[in-house]
C-alpha positions in Angstrom: 93.6 164.6 105.5 93.8 165.0 101.6 97.3 163.3 101.4 95.9 160.3 103.3 93.1 159.9 100.7 95.6 160.4 97.9 97.7 157.7 99.3 95.0 155.2 99.7 93.7 155.8 96.2 97.3 155.3 95.0 97.5 152.1 96.7 94.2 150.8 95.4 95.1 151.8 91.9 98.4 149.9 92.1 96.8 146.8 93.6 94.2 146.9 90.9 96.9 147.1 88.2 98.6 144.0 89.8 95.4 142.1 89.9 94.5 143.1 86.3 97.9 142.1 85.0 97.6 138.7 86.8 94.2 138.1 85.2 95.4 138.9 81.8 98.6 136.7 82.2 96.4 133.8 83.2 93.9 134.3 80.3 96.6 134.5 77.7 98.6 131.7 78.9 101.8 133.6 80.5 101.0 131.9 83.9 102.9 129.0 85.2 100.9 125.7 84.5 99.1 127.2 81.6 97.5 125.2 78.9 100.5 125.8 76.5 102.8 124.0 78.7 104.8 121.0 77.4 103.9 118.8 80.4 100.2 118.1 80.8 98.9 116.2 83.9 96.2 113.8 82.6 95.0 112.4 86.0 96.3 111.5 89.3 95.1 108.7 92.0 96.3 108.5 95.5 97.4 104.9 96.4 98.5 105.6 100.0 98.8 108.5 102.5 101.6 110.2 100.6 101.9 108.2 97.4 100.3 108.9 94.1 100.2 107.4 90.5 100.2 110.3 88.2 99.7 110.2 84.3 101.3 112.9 82.3 101.7 113.8 78.6 105.2 115.1 77.5 105.9 115.7 73.8 103.9 112.8 72.3 104.6 110.2 75.0 102.4 109.2 78.0 104.3 108.6 81.3 102.7 106.7 84.3 104.6 107.8 87.3 104.8 106.7 90.9 105.2 109.7 93.2 106.3 109.5 96.9 108.0 112.0 99.1 111.5 112.5 97.7 111.2 110.1 94.9 109.5 109.7 91.3 109.6 106.5 89.5 108.5 105.8 86.0 106.1 102.9 86.0 105.3 102.8 82.3 105.9 105.0 79.1 103.7 104.8 76.2 104.5 106.1 72.8 101.4 107.5 71.3 100.0 110.3 69.2 98.4 112.8 71.3 95.6 114.7 69.7 95.9 118.4 70.5 
């Protein structure tokens, strides 16, 4: 019985370490899509059941994109100074 308790305690310890590492990664910007990313999604609006218009900032430029299944089309590109 003692070995079962030790095994469960070890499993809980390992799962806790994984969860703690995930929280730290997200907090310090190591997670995908973190705030330090070069691509920042400003907004999105559905214009159909599977179509969207998405506004993104990439390296000082603002892109307005049309997004549909299997296709992304640049609708407009605006050169602007983006405040950080």
